[in-house]
Every structure is written in C-alpha cells, then in structure tokens.
C-alpha positions in Angstrom: -1.3 -2.6 -25.3 -3.0 -2.2 -22.0 -1.1 -0.6 -19.2 -2.1 -1.9 -15.8 0.5 -0.8 -13.3 0.7 0.1 -9.7 2.7 2.9 -8.2 4.3 5.3 -10.6 8.0 5.6 -9.9 9.3 8.5 -12.0 10.2 11.9 -10.6 8.9 11.5 -7.0 12.1 12.8 -5.4 11.7 16.2 -7.0 8.1 16.4 -5.9 8.9 15.5 -2.3 11.2 18.5 -2.1 8.3 20.9 -2.7 5.5 19.2 -0.8 4.5 20.3 2.6 3.8 17.8 5.3 0.2 16.8 5.6 0.4 15.9 9.3 0.9 19.3 10.9 0.1 21.4 7.9 3.6 22.9 8.2 7.2 22.0 7.7 8.9 19.4 5.5 7.0 16.3 4.3 8.3 13.5 6.5 5.2 11.5 5.8 5.7 12.0 2.1 9.0 10.1 2.0 7.2 7.8 -0.3 9.0 6.5 -3.0 12.2 8.2 -2.2 14.9 9.2 -4.6 16.1 5.6 -4.5 12.7 4.4 -5.7 13.8 3.0 -9.1 13.0 -0.2 -10.8 15.0 -3.2 -9.8 15.7 -6.2 -12.1 12.9 -6.6 -14.6 13.4 -10.3 -15.0 13.5 -13.3 -12.8 16.6 -13.8 -10.7 19.0 -16.5 -11.6 19.5 -17.2 -8.0 16.9 -18.9 -5.9 16.7 -19.0 -2.1 15.6 -22.2 -0.4 12.4 -21.3 1.5 12.3 -22.8 5.0 9.0 -24.3 6.1 8.8 -21.7 8.9 11.4 -19.0 8.4 12.5 -18.4 12.0 11.6 -21.8 13.4 8.6 -20.4 15.3 5.5 -22.3 16.3 2.9 -21.8 13.6 0.3 -19.2 14.5 -3.4 -19.1 13.7 -4.5 -16.5 11.2 -6.2 -13.5 12.8 -9.6 -12.3 11.8 -12.2 -9.5 12.2 -11.8 -6.5 14.3 -8.5 -7.8 15.6 -7.1 -6.8 12.2 -9.2 -3.6 11.6 -11.8 -5.2 9.4 -14.9 -3.0 9.3 -18.2 -4.6 10.3 -19.7 -3.5 7.0 -18.6 -1.5 4.0 -15.0 -0.4 3.4 -12.5 2.0 4.9 -11.5 5.1 3.0 -7.8 5.9 2.9 -5.7 8.7 1.5 -2.1 9.7 0.5 -1.8 13.4 1.1 0.3 14.6 -1.8 -1.8 17.6 -3.0 -2.2 19.6 0.2 -2.2 19.4 4.0 -4.5 17.0 5.9 -6.7 19.9 6.9 -7.1 21.3 3.4 -7.6 18.0 1.8 -10.1 16.8 4.4 -12.0 20.0 3.8 -12.1 19.3 0.1 -13.4 15.8 0.8 -15.8 16.8 3.5 -14.6 14.2 6.0 -11.6 12.6 7.6 -10.5 9.4 5.8 -10.0 6.5 8.1 -6.5 5.5 6.8 -3.4 7.6 6.1 -0.8 6.2 3.8 2.8 7.2 4.5 6.2 5.9 3.1 9.5 5.3 4.8 12.9 4.1 3.8 14.3 1.0 5.6 16.4 3.2 7.9 13.7 5.6 8.9 12.1 5.2 12.3 8.5 5.3 11.3 7.4 4.4 14.9 8.5 7.8 16.2 7.6 9.8 13.1 5.3 12.7 13.6 2.9 11.4 11.0 2.4 8.0 12.7 1.8 9.5 16.2 -0.4 12.3 14.9 -2.5 9.9 13.0 -3.1 7.7 16.0 -3.8 10.7 18.2 -6.4 12.0 15.7 -8.2 8.7 15.1 -6.6 7.9 11.7 -5.1 4.5 11.0 -1.6 4.7 9.8 -0.7 2.6 6.7 3.1 2.5 6.9 4.7 1.5 3.6 8.2 0.3 4.6 10.6 0.3 1.7 13.9 -1.7 1.8 15.7 0.5 -0.6 19.3 -0.7 -1.3 18.9 -3.6 1.1 20.2 -7.0 0.4 17.4 -9.4 1.4 20.0 -12.0 2.3 21.1 -9.7 5.1 17.5 -9.7 6.4 17.3 -13.5 6.2 20.6 -14.2 7.9 19.9 -11.8 10.8 22.5 -9.1 9.9 19.8 -6.4 10.1 18.0 -7.7 13.2 19.0 -4.7 15.3 16.9 -2.4 13.0 14.1 -4.9 12.9 14.0 -5.3 16.6 14.0 -1.6 17.2 11.1 -1.1 14.8 9.2 -4.0 16.5 9.7 -2.5 19.9 8.7 1.0 18.7 5.6 -0.5 17.0 4.6 -2.3 20.2 5.0 0.9 22.2 2.6 2.7 20.0 -0.1 0.6 21.7 -2.7 0.9 18.9 -3.4 -1.1 15.7 -2.0 0.1 12.4 -1.2 -1.4 9.0 2.3 -2.3 7.9 3.0 -2.9 4.3 6.6 -4.2 3.9 8.2 -4.2 0.4 5.1 -3.5 -1.6 4.9 -4.2 -5.4 7.5 -6.9 -5.2 6.2 -8.5 -8.4 6.7 -5.5 -10.6 9.3 -2.7 -11.1 10.4 -2.7 -7.5 11.7 -6.2 -7.7 12.4 -6.4 -3.9 14.5 -9.5 -3.3 15.6 -9.6 -7.0 12.3 -11.1 -8.2 13.1 -14.2 -6.2 9.9 -15.2 -4.4 11.6 -17.6 -2.0 14.0 -14.9 -0.9 11.2 -12.3 -0.6 9.1 -14.7 1.5 12.0 -15.7 3.8 12.8 -12.0 4.5 9.1 -11.1 5.0 8.6 -14.0 7.4 11.8 -13.2 9.3 10.7 -9.6 10.0 7.2 -10.8 10.9 8.5 -13.4 13.3 10.7 -10.9 15.1 7.7 -8.5 15.5 5.5 -11.3 16.9 8.3 -12.6 19.2 8.7 -9.1 20.7 5.0 -8.6 21.3 4.2 -6.2 18.5 0.9 -7.9 17.8 -0.8 -4.5 17.2 0.7 -4.5 13.8 -1.7 -5.5 11.0 0.2 -7.0 8.1 -0.8 -6.0 4.6 0.7 -7.7 1.6 0.3 -5.5 -1.5 1.7 -6.6 -4.9 1.3 -4.6 -8.1 -1.7 -5.3 -10.2 0.7 -6.3 -13.0 3.6 -8.7 -13.0 6.9 -7.7 -14.6 7.4 -9.4 -17.9 9.3 -12.6 -17.5 9.2 -12.5 -13.7 7.4 -14.9 -11.4 3.6 -14.4 -11.0 2.0 -12.4 -8.2 0.9 -15.1 -5.9 4.3 -16.9 -5.9 5.4 -14.1 -3.6 2.6 -14.7 -1.0 4.2 -15.2 2.4 1.5 -17.5 3.8 -1.8 -17.2 5.6 -0.3 -16.9 9.1 1.9 -14.1 7.9 -0.6 -11.9 6.1 -3.7 -10.3 7.7 -4.9 -8.4 4.6 -4.0 -9.2 1.0 -3.8 -6.2 -1.2 -2.9 -4.6 -4.5 -1.8 -1.3 -6.0 -3.3 -0.3 -9.4 -4.1 2.7 -11.5 -6.2 3.8 -14.5 -3.4 5.5 -16.6 -5.8 7.0 -19.2 -4.9 7.5 -22.8 -2.4 10.3 -22.9 0.1 7.7 -24.0 -1.1 6.0 -27.2 0.0 2.6 -25.8 -2.3 2.9 -22.8 -6.1 2.5 -22.8 -8.8 3.7 -20.5 -9.8 1.2 -17.8 -12.8 1.3 -15.5 -12.3 0.7 -11.8 -13.6 -2.9 -12.3 -11.2 -3.2 -15.3 -8.1 -2.3 -13.3 -8.7 -4.8 -10.5 -10.8 -7.5 -12.2 -8.0 -9.9 -13.1 -6.3 -9.9 -9.7 -9.3 -9.9 -7.5 -10.2 -13.6 -7.7 -6.5 -14.5 -7.0 -6.6 -12.4 -3.8 -10.1 -13.4 -2.9 -9.1 -17.1 -3.0 -7.2 -16.5 0.2 -10.4 -15.5 2.0 -8.8 -12.5 3.7 -9.9 -8.9 3.6 -8.3 -7.0 0.7 -6.9 -3.5 0.8 -6.1 -1.4 -2.3 -2.9 0.1 -1.1 -2.8 2.7 -3.8 -5.1 3.7 -6.6 -6.2 6.6 -8.7 -7.4 7.6 -12.2 -6.2 10.0 -14.8 -8.5 12.5 -16.5 -7.5 11.9 -20.1 -9.5 9.3 -22.1 -12.7 9.1 -20.3 -14.7 10.5 -17.4 -12.8 10.5 -14.1 -15.9 11.5 -12.3 -17.8 8.5 -13.6 -14.7 6.3 -12.7 -15.1 7.5 -9.1 -18.9 7.2 -9.2 -18.5 3.5 -10.1 -16.3 2.6 -7.1 -18.9 1.9 -4.4 -21.4 0.1 -6.7 -18.5 -2.1 -8.0 -17.2 -2.9 -4.5 -20.7 -4.0 -3.6 -21.5 -6.0 -6.7 -18.1 -7.4 -7.8 -15.4 -6.9 -5.1 -17.1 -7.6 -1.7 -13.8 -8.6 0.0 -12.2 -5.2 -0.7 -12.6 -3.7 2.7 -10.4 -0.6 2.3 -8.8 1.5 -0.5 -6.3 4.3 -0.5 -6.4 7.2 -3.1 -3.0 8.3 -4.2 -3.7 12.0 -4.3 -0.8 13.7 -6.2 -0.1 15.2 -9.6 2.8 13.1 -10.9 3.0 11.1 -14.2 -0.8 11.6 -14.4 -3.4 13.8 -12.8 -4.0 11.5 -9.9 -5.2 14.2 -7.5 -8.8 14.2 -6.4 -9.3 17.8 -7.5 -7.8 17.5 -11.0 -11.3 18.7 -12.1 -14.3 20.1 -10.4 -16.4 17.1 -11.5 -13.8 14.6 -10.2 -13.8 16.4 -6.8 -17.5 16.5 -6.6 -17.7 12.8 -7.3 -15.0 12.0 -4.8 -16.7 14.0 -2.1 -20.0 12.3 -2.8 -18.4 8.9 -2.8 -16.6 9.7 0.5 -20.0 10.5 2.2 -21.6 7.2 1.0 -22.7 5.1 4.0 -20.7 2.2 2.5 -17.5 4.2 3.0 -18.4 5.1 6.6 -18.6 1.8 8.4 
C-alpha cells in the first residue's frame, strides 16, 4: 500500500512545548502553534449532512481573479519556504546558507495572528508570512450564519493594517484527516467564501489566498477538487504532501515527482500558481539527498506551475528535518542556492 499523505498529525503538542520560537531566537514558540493539541483527525467519512451552496456566499458582486505580482507570483522560478521546527530562524538560515522567502506559521481560530510577533517580524525582515489558520473545534455552520463574524472582522482589519502582502491558508487539508466542515464540500466552501468576502469587504486585499488540500483524499470522502472554493476566491492552489519512506512496511519510497504527480494536473487545470504548503522526505528507504537534488529539475520539467514550496523542518513521525543527515543538508543548501529558487 502506498502512503501519500500530507501533514502528520500525531504528537505535535508535546513537541511544541519543547521548541523555541524561530522568530526572535528566544522564548516560547508562538509561531510553532502549528497543529495544536487539538489537531486530531475529524470524521474519516463523508458527512451525511449536506449544505446548500449559495451561488455567491455573501451575495457580493463577483470579483475578477487576481494575477501576477499582485499575488506574489515570482517572475521566474519558485519561492523557497520554511517551517522552523528544528531550530531558530538564525540557526536554520545559517544551515541553509540563505533566508527563505516564505515562513510558515500555524494559528488556532482564536489566535490573533495579525499581531503575532512572528507575522510582524517576518514582514519587517523581508519574509512572506504563510499563515495557516486552523478552525479547531469550530462549527462551520457558525461561520456560515455569521455567528463568528466578530472574530473574522477583527482578523480582516488586523490583516489590512499590516499593509503588506502575505499568504493566508484557511482550513488546510480539508479533504483528509482534518475533515474541516465534516467532509462536506458545500459547507466548507460556504465557510471559506464567507470569510473571504468579509476580508475583501473590509479592504484586506493584501491577503493572498492559498487553498491547500492534502495530496491524498480520506477513504470514502469526497474528492479533492470538490472542495475548491472557486477561481475568484483562490489566488494560489496548493497541496501538502510527504515521502514517508519505508520504516513502516505498508509505506513505500516515493520520489518528489511521485508524491505530487497525481494531484498536479488537477491543480494545474485551474491555471493558477501552485504552492506546496508543506513537504518533506524521510531518510529510510532511499536517498533523501537525491530526493532533494531532484526537486528543481522536476519543477522545471514536470511541474512548471509550482511557484513556491515550504519544507516542514521538524523531527516528528519521520526525520523531516533538513539536517537529518549531512548529505541531506548538503543537498538542501545546494538546492536553496540554485538560481531557480532565487527569483
């Protein structure tokens, strides 16, 4: 059996208690709130309840899809991103030999990510925040009906006040274990559109909307693209995926192309830039160094619409970190210096 999954979800809470923040190099890891203790799989099957999807969730006038530099698309090549789970920003960037363009952080629904130190430090230091906003324990019907509008409006106003463009990834991996919206695509889309429309109405047009499903659908659940909110609601399509290696006998080694080969044409059909919101490789079962070496050639030859990717740099269920071996780190540093990754 081939395992092709996105973000790993076991044991992150314990890790977060020991990690130091990557933003300042000191203190507790506010930007590592990722996958908090409540990050557990939702329903594994399709919901019995289906929400009627309005043609335009908030009754707003249809907007034109945004393109190019307005949504942070590089003129050529791809942007390098990083989740700092194996050291501070300073130490990790020293390992890599450069500053990645994108910094992935995670926040619970109730967290004010617009005033977070990580968000503001990133913008001040020339990094692009990728805010992963997780609606843990939130009833999507409460989003749709407006019961949670106070929080949404506050985040929209805070986002606008930041005054710079950044990525927002709301309720990622909705098609797999997370099951945001109870694996009900119509409910998920209605909630996503409601949040988007409030942000736009309040002038938070500096937000670049990334939609990132898991590379694999939950068994018996709706397919990936049935959750797609619509062209005017998504600036970048995306995906989270990993090479899990062979430490589990039910898993098999997958190349970079193998992990993303099935979903790429589905995303590419939308004609939008694609971001890999999370990715990494294990060491067991093959050469992690070669896996990394293959990234840029594969982007050029097979995945030209992938314009950014984020490495999930942490030791968790697997050895995802970039320095899990000296050969992996050497390959990663070489890849990071490639002109294709420095647009």
